[in-house]
MIMILUM-794554 format. One line per field, with one value per residue (C-alpha): residue in three letters; x, y, z. Coordinates in steps of 0.1 Angstrom, whole numbers, plus 2048, in hexadecimal, padded with zeros to 3 digits. Each point is the difference from the previous one (the first is absolute). Example, Ala and Ser with C-alpha at 12.3 -4.5 7.8 and 13.67 -1.06 7.14 Angstrom:
BEGIN
resn: c(ala  ser) .
east: c(87B  80E) .
north: c(7D3  822) .
up: c(84E  7F9) .
//
This chain:
BEGIN
resn: c(arg  glu  ser  asp  his  arg  ala  trp  thr  pro  val  thr  tyr  thr  val  thr  arg  gln  asn  ala  thr  ile  gln  gly  leu  ile  gln  gly  lys  ala  tyr  phe  phe  arg  ile  ala  ala  glu  asn  ile  ile  gly  met  gly  pro  phe  thr  glu  thr  thr  lys  glu  ile  leu  ile  arg  asp  pro  ile  thr  val  pro  asp  arg  pro  glu  asp  leu  glu  val  lys  ala  val  thr  lys  asn  ser  val  thr  leu  thr  trp  asn  pro  pro  lys  tyr  asn  gly  gly  ser  asp  ile  thr  met  tyr  val  leu  glu  ser  arg  leu  ile  gly  lys  asp  lys  phe  his  lys  val  thr  lys  glu  lys  met  leu  asp  arg  lys  phe  thr  val  glu  gly  leu  lys  glu  gly  asp  thr  tyr  glu  tyr  arg  val  ser  ala  cys  asn  ile  val  gly  gln  gly  lys  pro  ser  phe  cys  thr  lys  pro  ile  thr  cys  lys  asp  glu  ile  ala  pro  pro  thr  leu  asp  leu  asp  phe  arg  asp  lys  leu  ile  val  arg  val  gly  glu  ala  phe  ser  leu  thr  gly  arg  tyr  ser  gly  lys  pro  ala  pro  lys  val  thr  trp  leu  lys  asp  asp  ile  val  leu  lys  glu  asp  asp  arg  ile  lys  ile  lys  thr  thr  pro  thr  thr  leu  cys  leu  gly  ile  leu  lys  ser  val  arg  glu  asp  thr  gly  lys  tyr  cys  val  thr  val  glu  asn  ser  thr  gly  ser  arg  lys  gly  phe  cys  gln  val  asn  val  val  asp  arg  pro  ser  pro  pro  val  gly  pro  val  ile  phe  asp  glu  val  phe  lys  asp  his  met  val  val  ser  trp  lys  pro  pro  leu  asp  asp  gly  gly  ser  glu  ile  thr  asn  tyr  ile  ile  glu  lys  lys  asp  thr  his  lys  asp  leu  trp  met  pro  val  thr  ser  ser  thr  val  lys  thr  thr  cys  lys  ile  pro  lys  leu  leu  glu  gly  arg  glu  tyr  gln  ile  arg  ile  tyr  ala  glu  asn  leu  tyr  gly  ile  ser  asp  pro  leu  ile  ser  asp  glu  met  lys  ala  lys  asp  arg  phe  arg  val  pro  asp  ala  pro  glu  gln  pro  ile  ile  lys  asp  val  thr  lys  asp  ser  ala  val  val  val  trp  asn  lys  pro  tyr  asp  gly  gly  lys  pro  ile  thr  asn  tyr  ile  val  glu  lys  lys  glu  thr  met  ala  thr  arg  trp  val  lys  ala  thr  lys  asp  pro  ile  phe  pro  gly  thr  lys  phe  lys  val  pro  asp  leu  leu  glu  gly  cys  gln  tyr  glu  phe  arg  val  ser  ala  glu  asn  glu  ile  gly  val  gly  asp  pro  ser  pro  pro  ser  lys  pro  ile  phe  ala  arg  asp  pro  ile  ala  lys  pro  ser  pro  pro  val  asn  pro  glu  ala  val  asp  lys  thr  lys  asn  ser  val  asp  leu  ser  trp  gln  pro  pro  arg  his  asp  gly  asn  gly  lys  ile  ile  gly  tyr  leu  ile  glu  tyr  gln  lys  val  gly  asp  glu  glu  trp  lys  gln  ala  asn  leu  thr  ala  asp  ser  cys  pro  glu  thr  asn  tyr  lys  val  thr  gly  leu  thr  glu  gly  leu  thr  tyr  lys  phe  arg  val  lys  ala  val  asn  ala  ala  gly  glu  ser  asp  pro  ala  his  val  pro  asp  pro  val  glu  val  lys  asp  arg  leu  glu  pro  pro  glu  leu  ile  leu  asp  ala  asn  met  ala  arg  glu  gln  tyr  val  lys  ala  gly  asp  thr  leu  arg  leu  ser  ala  val  ile  lys  gly  val  pro  phe  pro  lys  val  thr  trp  lys  lys  asp  asp  leu  glu  val  ser  pro  lys  ala  asp  ile  glu  val  thr  gly  val  gly  ser  lys  leu  glu  ile  arg  asn  thr  val  his  glu  asp  gly  gly  met  tyr  ser  leu  thr  val  glu  asn  pro  ala  gly  ser  lys  thr  val  ser  val  lys  val  val  val  leu  asp  lys  pro  gly  pro  pro  arg  asn  leu  asn  ile  ser  asp  val  arg  ser  asp  ser  cys  tyr  leu  thr  trp  met  glu  pro  glu  asp  asp  gly  gly  ser  val  ile  thr  asn  tyr  val  val  glu  arg  lys  asp  val  ala  ser  ala  gln  trp  val  ala  ile  ser  ser  ser  ser  lys  lys  arg  ser  his  met  ala  lys  tyr  leu  met  glu  gly  thr  gln  tyr  leu  phe  arg  val  ala  ala  glu  asn  gln  tyr  gly  arg  gly  pro  tyr  val  glu  thr  leu  lys  pro  ile  lys  ala  ile  asp  pro  leu  his  pro  pro  gly  pro  pro  lys  asn  leu  his  his  val  asp  val  asp  lys  thr  glu  val  ser  leu  val  trp  asn  arg  pro  asp  arg  asp  gly  gly  ala  glu  ile  thr  gly  tyr  leu  val  glu  tyr  gln  glu  asp  gly  ala  asp  glu  trp  thr  lys  phe  gln  thr  val  pro  met  leu  asp  cys  val  val  thr  gly  leu) .
east: c(800  80B  80C  7E4  7E5  7F2  7F3  817  803  809  81F  800  7EC  819  825  813  822  80C  802  7EA  802  7E5  7F9  7E9  80D  801  823  802  7E3  806  7F1  7FB  802  7F4  804  7EB  807  7E5  7FD  7E3  7F0  800  812  815  805  811  822  802  81E  808  809  7F2  815  805  7FF  81E  81F  81B  81B  825  821  809  817  823  804  80E  81B  816  819  81D  7FB  81E  81F  817  81C  7E8  7DD  7EC  7DF  7E8  7DE  7E8  7DE  7E3  7FA  7EA  7E8  7FA  7F3  7DC  807  80F  826  805  825  821  81E  823  81C  826  81D  824  813  813  7E4  7E4  7E2  7EA  7F9  7E1  809  7DE  7F5  7E0  7E1  808  7E8  816  811  820  819  823  816  817  81D  812  826  814  80D  7E7  7EC  7DC  7E3  7DC  7DD  7DD  7E1  7DB  7E9  7DA  7E8  80A  825  821  803  81E  81D  809  81E  820  812  823  81B  803  820  7FC  814  7F8  7F4  814  7F2  80E  7E8  7EA  7F0  7E2  7F8  7E0  810  817  821  7F1  7E2  7F2  7E9  7F0  806  7E5  7F7  807  814  80A  81A  7F6  80D  804  81D  80C  81E  80C  806  7E7  812  802  7EF  810  7F4  819  7FF  820  813  7EF  7EA  7DB  7ED  7DA  7F1  7E0  804  816  7EF  813  7ED  811  7F0  812  7FB  7F8  810  7F2  80D  7E6  805  7E3  7FE  820  817  81D  819  7F2  811  81D  80C  7ED  80E  7F1  819  7F5  81C  806  81F  802  801  7EB  7EC  7F9  7E6  802  7E8  808  7E3  7FC  7E7  7F8  7F3  801  823  80D  806  81F  81E  808  80B  7F6  820  7FE  81B  7FA  7EC  7F7  7E8  7E7  808  810  80F  7FA  80B  7F9  807  7E9  7EA  812  7E3  7F2  7E3  80E  7F8  815  7F9  7EB  802  803  7E5  80F  7EC  80A  7F0  804  805  7E7  7E5  7F1  7FC  818  805  80B  822  802  7F2  814  825  813  820  809  805  7E8  7FF  7E6  7F6  7EA  80B  7FC  820  803  7E4  807  7F5  7FC  803  7EC  80A  7ED  80D  7E8  800  7E7  7F0  7FB  80F  817  7FD  811  823  7FD  81E  80B  7F7  816  7FF  801  81F  821  81C  81C  813  819  825  818  81A  821  821  816  80B  824  80D  81A  80F  7FB  806  7FA  7DC  7F7  802  7F7  7E9  800  7E8  7F4  7DD  7E9  7E2  7E5  7E2  7F1  7FC  81C  813  7F7  816  81B  800  822  801  81C  805  81C  80E  7F6  7DD  7E1  7EC  805  7FC  7FA  81F  7EB  7DB  807  7FA  81F  7FC  80C  824  80B  817  7FB  816  7F2  806  7FF  814  80F  826  80F  7DF  7FD  7E4  7EE  7EA  7E4  7EB  7DC  7F0  7DD  7E7  7DC  7F5  815  822  813  815  821  822  818  812  822  820  805  815  80D  7F8  821  816  81F  81B  820  81A  7F4  80F  817  7F1  7FA  812  814  80D  80F  7E5  812  821  811  824  7FC  7E1  7EF  7DB  7F8  7DE  7F5  7E1  7F4  80B  7EB  7FC  7FD  805  7DC  80C  7FC  81E  80D  816  820  826  815  826  81B  824  81B  80D  820  7F7  7F5  7EB  7DB  7F3  7DC  7EE  7E4  804  7DD  7E8  7E2  812  7F9  7DD  7FB  810  817  81D  818  824  812  823  811  820  7FE  812  802  7EE  7EA  7ED  7DF  7EA  7DF  7F2  7DB  7F9  7E3  7FC  813  81F  812  7FC  81D  80D  7F5  81C  7FC  80E  81A  817  7F5  818  7F6  7FB  7E5  7EB  7F6  7E0  7F3  7DE  7E2  7DC  7E2  7E2  7DE  7E1  7FB  821  7F4  809  7E0  7ED  7DD  7F1  7DF  802  7FB  80C  822  81E  817  821  816  81D  816  824  81E  825  81E  806  7DC  7FC  7F7  7DC  7F5  7DD  7FA  7E4  807  825  7F8  7FB  7DE  7E5  803  7DD  80F  808  820  808  821  805  81C  7EE  7F0  7F0  7DD  7F3  7DD  7EC  7DD  7E3  811  7F9  806  821  80E  801  822  81E  80C  822  810  826  814  826  81D  825  7F9  7EA  7DE  7DE  7E3  7DC  7E5  7DA  7E8  7E4  7E0  7E8  7DE  7EC  7E8  80E  80E  7EE  7FD  818  7FC  7DA  7F7  7DF  7FA  7E5  7EA  7DC  7E0  7F6  820  825  81B  817  821  81A  81E  802  80D  826  7F8  7E6  801  80F  7E0  7F1  7EA  7DD  7ED  7FF  7E6  7F7  7ED  7F5  7F4  7EE  816  7E1  7FA  813  7F7  813  7EC  80D  7FD  814  80B  809  815  820  80B  815  7E7  7DB  7E7  7ED  7DD  7E0  810  7EB  80A  811  807  823  80C  81D  80A  814  80C  80C  80D  7F4  810  7F6  80C  7EB  7FD  81E  801  7F0  811  7EC  7FF  811  7E8  7DA  7F5  7E1  7E8  7FD  807  823  801  810  805  7E2  802  807  7E3  7F1  7F8  814  7FA  7FD  7DF  80D  821  80C  821  809  7E9  7F0  7DF  804  7E6  804  7ED  804  81A  7F5  80D  802  81A  7E9  7F7  7ED  813  807  80D  813  823  803  823  80C  81F  80E  805  824  806  808  7EF  7DC  7F5  7E5  7E3  7E8  7EA  7DB  7E2  7EB  804  809  81B  80B  826  80B  821  80B) .
north: c(800  825  80F  81A  7E5  7E5  7E8  7E3  7F6  7DC  7FD  7DA  7E2  7E5  804  7E0  811  815  820  813  81D  81A  814  81C  817  825  810  819  7F0  7ED  7DD  7E6  7DB  7E0  7DB  7E2  7DB  7E8  7DA  7E8  808  825  822  809  823  81C  80E  826  816  816  81F  80F  7FB  81D  7F5  80D  7F3  7F0  818  7F8  813  817  7F6  80D  825  807  814  807  819  814  825  810  7F6  815  7F7  7FD  7FC  7EC  80A  7E5  7FF  7E3  7F9  7EF  7DA  7F5  7F0  80E  7DF  80C  81B  823  804  80D  805  7F7  7F1  808  7E9  801  7E8  809  7EC  7E5  7FC  7E6  812  81C  81C  816  823  812  802  814  7F6  80A  803  815  7EC  815  7FF  80D  7EB  817  7FC  7E6  7FC  80A  7E2  7E7  7EB  7F7  7ED  80C  7F0  80C  7EE  80B  7FB  7FE  7F6  7DB  807  806  7F2  7F3  818  80E  7F5  80E  81D  7FC  806  826  80F  820  81A  820  7F8  811  809  81B  81C  800  81E  801  823  80C  81E  803  811  821  813  822  814  822  81A  7FE  7DC  7E5  7E1  7E0  7E6  7DE  7DC  7E1  7F2  7E2  7F4  7F1  80F  81A  81A  825  816  821  81A  818  81C  809  7EC  814  7ED  80A  808  804  823  810  7F5  7E1  7E1  7DF  7E0  7DF  7DF  7DE  7F9  820  823  821  823  81A  825  818  820  7FA  81D  804  7FA  7DD  7F7  7E8  7DC  7ED  7E1  7E7  7EA  7E0  7F3  7E6  7EE  7EA  81B  81B  807  822  80D  821  817  821  817  81E  81A  815  823  81D  80F  81D  821  802  80E  825  819  801  807  816  7EF  816  820  810  81A  7E6  7E0  7F3  7DF  7F6  7E2  7F2  7E2  7E1  7FE  7F3  7E7  7F1  7F1  7DD  800  80C  823  7FD  824  824  81B  822  820  825  820  824  813  81A  7E5  7E7  7E4  7E3  7F3  7DC  7FA  7DA  7E2  7E4  805  7E9  815  819  81B  812  81B  81B  80E  81C  81C  825  814  815  7EE  7EF  7DC  7E6  7DB  7E6  7DB  7E1  7DC  7E4  7DA  7E4  80C  825  822  812  823  819  80F  825  813  824  81A  802  81A  7F3  810  7F5  7FB  7EF  805  7EE  7FF  81B  7FB  7F0  813  7F9  7DB  7F5  7E4  7E6  7DF  803  7E1  7F9  7F5  80E  81E  807  81E  810  81A  811  7FA  81E  80D  7E6  818  7F4  7DC  7E6  7FB  7DD  7FF  812  802  800  80B  800  80F  804  823  809  7F0  811  7E3  7F4  7DA  7EF  7EC  7E5  7F6  7F2  817  810  805  808  804  820  7F1  7E9  7ED  807  7E2  7FB  81E  7FF  801  820  815  81F  801  818  7F5  80F  7F5  806  7F7  7F1  7FE  7F6  821  7FC  806  820  814  7F1  80B  814  7E9  7F2  808  7EC  7E0  7E7  7DB  7EF  7EC  80E  7EA  7F4  7E6  7DC  7EA  7E4  7DF  7E5  7DE  7FE  7DC  7E9  7E6  7EE  7FF  7F0  7FF  824  80F  807  805  81B  806  81A  810  824  81C  806  825  80B  825  808  7FA  7E3  7E8  803  7E1  7F3  804  7E1  802  7E5  7FF  7E6  7F7  813  81C  823  808  7F8  7F9  805  7E1  816  824  80D  7F9  7FB  7E2  7EE  809  7DF  7F4  7E6  802  7E8  80D  7F1  802  7F4  7EB  7DC  7F9  825  80D  820  818  80E  81E  80F  824  80B  81E  819  823  80F  7EA  7E0  7F0  7F4  7DE  7E0  7E5  7DB  7F3  7E7  7FF  7E7  7E8  7FD  7DC  7E7  7F7  7DC  7F6  7DC  7FC  804  7F7  810  7EB  80E  7EF  7ED  7ED  7EE  7DB  7F6  815  7F5  80E  7F7  7F3  81C  81B  811  7F3  81B  7FA  81D  80A  81E  7FA  811  7FB  812  7FC  7F9  7DA  7EA  7F3  7DD  7F1  7DA  7E8  7DE  807  806  81F  810  7FE  818  80E  80F  825  807  824  80B  824  811  7F7  7DF  7E6  7F3  7E1  800  7E4  80A  7E7  7E5  7DC  7E2  7F8  822  7F3  7F5  80C  822  80D  822  801  821  7FF  819  7FE  803  7E1  7F2  7FA  7EA  7FF  7E8  800  7E4  80B  7EC  808  7F7  7EF  7E4  7DD  7E9  7E0  7E2  7E3  7DB  7FE  7DB  7ED  7DF  7EA  805  7F3  802  81F  80E  803  80D  81E  808  81B  813  824  819  805  826  80B  824  80D  7FA  7E2  7E9  806  7E5  7EB  801  7DE  7FE  7E4  7FF  7E6  7FA  805  822  821  80D  7F9  7FB  809  7E3  810  824  802  7E1  806  7DB  7F3  7E5  7FD  7E4  809  7F2  7FE  7F5  7F0  7DC  7FB  825  80D  81D  818  811  81F  811  824  80F  821  81A  822  80E  7EA  7DE  7F1  7EC  7DD  7DF  7E8  7DA  7F5  7E5  7FC  7E5  7EB  7FC  7DB  7E7  7EF  7DE  7E0  7DD  7E9  7E4  7DB  7EC  7E8  7DB  7F6  7DB  7E9  7F1  7EA  7F1  7F0  7F4  822  819  80A  813  81A  815  81A  81C  826  80F  812  823  80E  81B  81D  7F8  7E7  7DF  7FD  7DC  7E3  7F5  7DA  7F1  7DC  7EF  7DE  7ED  803  81F  823  816  807  800  819  7F0  81C  81B  7F8  816  7E5  7EC  7E0  7F4  7E0  7FE  7EC  7F4  7EF) .
up: c(800  7FB  820  800  7FA  817  7E6  7F6  7DC  7F8  7EA  7F9  80C  7FB  808  808  804  81D  7EA  7E8  7E9  803  7E0  7F7  81D  7FC  803  81C  815  821  806  81B  7F8  812  7FA  80C  7FC  7F4  800  7FA  821  7F9  802  81D  810  7EC  808  7F8  7F8  81D  7EB  7E1  7E0  7E8  7DC  7EC  7EC  815  80C  7FC  805  7E2  7E3  7FD  7F9  7DD  7EF  81F  7F2  80E  7F7  811  812  816  817  81D  7F2  7E6  7F1  7F4  7EF  7F8  7F2  813  7FC  7E4  819  823  80E  801  819  7FF  805  823  7FE  7F0  811  7F1  80A  7F9  802  803  7E6  814  819  7FF  80E  7F3  819  800  7F5  806  824  7FB  7EC  7DC  7E3  7E9  7E4  802  81D  806  817  812  819  7EB  801  7E1  7ED  80E  7E7  806  7F1  805  7FE  808  80C  800  81E  803  81C  7FA  804  7EE  7DD  7EE  7FB  7DE  7EC  80F  7F0  7F2  81A  806  80D  814  7ED  7EE  7DD  7E4  7DF  7E9  7F9  7E1  7F0  7E8  7F4  7F1  7EE  7E2  7FC  7F6  80C  7F3  817  7FA  81B  81B  7FA  819  7F9  813  7FD  80D  801  814  812  816  812  821  818  7F7  7E9  807  7E6  7F7  7E6  7F1  7E6  7EF  81B  81C  819  7FE  81F  804  801  7F5  7DC  802  80E  806  808  807  809  806  7DB  7EE  7FC  7F3  7FB  7F9  7F7  800  7EB  7EE  7F8  7E8  81C  804  7DF  806  802  81B  810  817  814  810  817  81A  80D  7E1  7E6  7F0  7E1  7EF  7E9  7ED  7EF  7EE  808  7EB  80D  7E1  7FE  7E8  7FE  814  7ED  7E9  811  7F9  7F9  7DC  7ED  7E0  7EB  7E2  7FD  7DF  7F4  7F4  814  81F  80A  824  815  822  816  804  81F  81F  804  7E0  814  7FC  7DB  7E2  7F5  7E0  7F5  80A  7FA  7F8  7FF  7FA  80C  7F6  821  7F4  7FC  818  7E6  7FF  7DD  7F8  7F1  800  814  7F0  808  816  7FF  81B  7E6  7E9  7E5  807  7DE  7F3  818  7FB  802  81F  813  822  804  81B  7FA  814  800  80C  803  7F8  806  7FE  820  7FB  7FA  819  80E  7E8  800  7F6  7F2  806  7E6  7E2  7E3  7DC  7F1  7F0  81A  7EC  7DF  7EA  80B  7F6  7E4  80C  7FC  7E2  802  801  7E9  80C  7F7  7DA  7EB  7DB  807  822  817  825  805  823  80E  820  80E  7F9  815  7FE  7FD  821  7F5  802  7DF  7F2  7E1  7EC  7DA  7EF  7DB  7E6  7DE  7E7  802  7DC  804  80C  80F  823  807  821  80B  810  804  823  81F  80F  825  81B  7F3  7F0  7E6  7E3  7E7  7DD  7E9  7DA  7F5  7DE  800  7F4  802  815  81A  818  81E  815  81E  80B  822  804  81D  803  7F1  7E1  7EF  806  7E9  7F3  80C  7EA  7E8  80B  7F0  7DF  802  7E6  804  800  817  810  7F3  812  7F8  808  81B  7F6  7F2  81A  803  7E0  7FB  7E5  7F8  7E4  7ED  7E2  7F4  7F1  811  821  806  81A  812  819  80F  7F8  818  81F  7F6  7DC  809  7F4  7DD  7E8  800  7DC  803  80F  7FA  805  806  805  80B  7FF  822  805  7E7  80B  7E1  7FE  7DD  7F4  7F5  7F0  7F4  807  81C  7E8  7F1  821  80C  812  821  7F0  7E7  7EF  800  7E2  7F1  820  801  80C  820  80C  81E  7FE  816  7F6  80B  7F5  800  7FC  7E9  800  7F1  81E  7F9  80C  822  815  7F4  810  800  7FA  821  7F4  7E2  7E5  7EE  7DB  7F6  7F7  81E  803  812  7FF  7F1  817  7FA  811  7F8  7F8  80F  7E0  806  81F  802  7EE  7E8  7F5  7E0  7EF  7DD  7E7  818  7FE  814  80D  812  80A  816  808  7F7  80F  7F9  7F1  7E4  7F8  7FF  7E3  803  7F6  803  7FD  804  80D  7F9  7DB  7EB  807  7E6  7E3  809  820  800  813  809  810  80D  814  820  7FB  7E9  7F8  7EF  7F2  7EF  7F3  7FB  815  7FA  817  7EF  80B  824  80E  814  7F4  80A  7FE  800  802  7FB  7FF  808  825  801  7F7  810  7F6  80D  7F6  800  7FA  7E8  800  7E4  80D  7E4  7F9  807  7E5  7F4  818  7F8  7FA  7FA  803  7FE  811  80D  7E2  805  7EC  814  810  7FE  818  7F6  811  7F8  810  809  7E6  7FF  803  818  7F3  820  814  811  7EA  80D  7EC  7E1  7E4  7F0  7DF  7E9  7DB  7EC  7E2  7EA  810  7FD  823  820  81F  823  819  81C  806  825  807  813  7FC  7E3  7F7  7F6  7FB  7E0  804  7EC  7E0  7E4  7F9  7DF  7FB  7F9  815  802  820  809  820  808  820  80F  818  80B  7DF  7E9  7EF  7EF  7E0  7FE  7FD  7EB  7FC  7E0  7F8  807  818  7FB  81D  803  81C  7FD  7ED  80D  7F2  806  819  7F7  7F1  819  800  7E1  7F7  7E2  7F4  7E4  7F6  7DF  7F5  7EF  811  821  806  81C  813  81C  813  7FF  818  81F  7F4  7DD  809  7F9  7DC  7EC  7FA  7DA  7FF  811  7F7  7FF  806  804  80D  7FA  820  80B  7EA  80F  7E7  7F8  7DB  7F5  7EE  7F8  810  801  809  811  820  7EE  7E7  7ED  800  7E1  7F1  820) .
//
């Protein structure tokens, strides 16, 4: 029955066991139950439960808590968190029990002493360096459930993690004046990093406009109502004991520019225009100045008139002015964000202030030569504007037209070397000065001068020496004098003197007979010793003599031959067939050696052109062929000795024909060709062989192989019974050589052999003078049809066989026995 009812309700009428399951109860209601035993006599008394029973699910202890994690570790504390168990055992969790075990100990000890429902707990008072394991259990009204899985061993020490920094802003940020901006980001690190904000390397501090907010994971710098002074390089530093990270942002707070910097300078003032200049604004507003706006105003009027609004230069021409009127100039600077306040000039009257330079004084002429003169002058008054150029003019004295000496500017010097004068002509010169206003009047003309060199005697020739000699002559050589005295060297005088004599004799009578720097003195006596000297001569006269250092004995000089080989006389010379072969060398020796060219120790081919000069020799063969290759030698010989050099010449050409072409193993559909390499490979490696065949009844050759590198080939796919010719040619990189051809055709048939012996020979009849014989065909016919059988007989006891006759059939009657 329900606890609040008196009536009992039967549950079952027959229960033979000592337990029963009552169904159909209402969860949350309380019930009483009673049981009576019954036998055949009847039902006994009931036994009733003493307490009401509340109907609900059975209550157990909770499951394990989940996800026990270590959130922070220091040298003396550990912070842990966990999640509730998946099942609370049917009753609310009343508390959590956190336990720890020191590594090395067996038992867990309760950490929490008070009733704890939070799922986060910091264990404090730990000893640095100790290592612990932790577990947590959940409790309900039934009791304490199973503990969670243990954490990994945790050592008490300060956790170390280098700082990280994740910024929400880019490297550059542009902000209008008056606007607010912020720089934000996230950071991490262990131990907790220190966050520092800097601007242009100066630490920022909070004030009415600067706000700094830092949480354990985020950072923020905010600036309210930005001003131009907020422009700069901002840096956030996140630093702990393990290191630091930095983030940067270049913030540009932009505004309209400040006024241009004065005063306004009047660079040029004229009666109808002015040129003014100024300096750029001290502050361009953080943006490039896009242009200046210039206005003018007549001081007698209140109206400002525009001049230009599109110049980016800090100078401007103010046009259309009225002479004698006073003007003011107003200048604005403009950028992308607006127009500055104006810069206003002082008043300036429109009138001419400057003029062209005065005329220089009469110039002086110096350092005159046959084609140039140096003009020197003094600087004149510049007319109020700096002189920018001088103009030098020249004219022949009898001419009327002045000509500029140069088109190039002459400044700042006050002298100029005028070039390109005509020798012997008389010239005058004058100078004009030029400034920004224009060109001034010219100076008075200079005194006339003639264009010619001042001439002096030359210095002696340099390094005279005897370079060669014979039994009656000496060759002299020298270098020109270092100074020609400003006059042309007409020539040289050569003198000689016998050793022991006092008189010098002239080898040449006039200087113009020896215009060069060498001379052959002849008519000398063999065996005598002479001294030599040389003089240089110009229009002013003879120079001092220059002596050959040592006396020279007159006799033939012997020098053994010497060969200086050109590049084409290297050890090996390769030339392509058809090209020209050139071999050359420089030859020295006194007397000049006899020159001999040979090829393979024989006379060279008549087609070779041989040239011998006083300094060398050259051999040339045009349109070379392969036979021109070989060992070429050059021999030079004089009484002092001889010398020979050789060069191997290889004429690169197509190879020669292959050798010993042979055909073997002839079959009805193939044959085997072999050959030997050509005697001459053309100077290049044989790359392949070309094999061709021809039916004797056809005029056309057919290639059967064109890339074979071997010296043999199996010719296949022949037609049985057909006669063929074959030929082979070799190829190298220069082409295909001539073919070698078989002398006789071959016939494509299988080879023939004698037939085998007939089988089963026996007689079938015998008479007194004849025998009838029969036999069977042999096992092999030798590759051809059997045409007959040769019958022989032998008398018993004799050594020789006697031919009877040849029969076509498999039987025969031998008679005459």
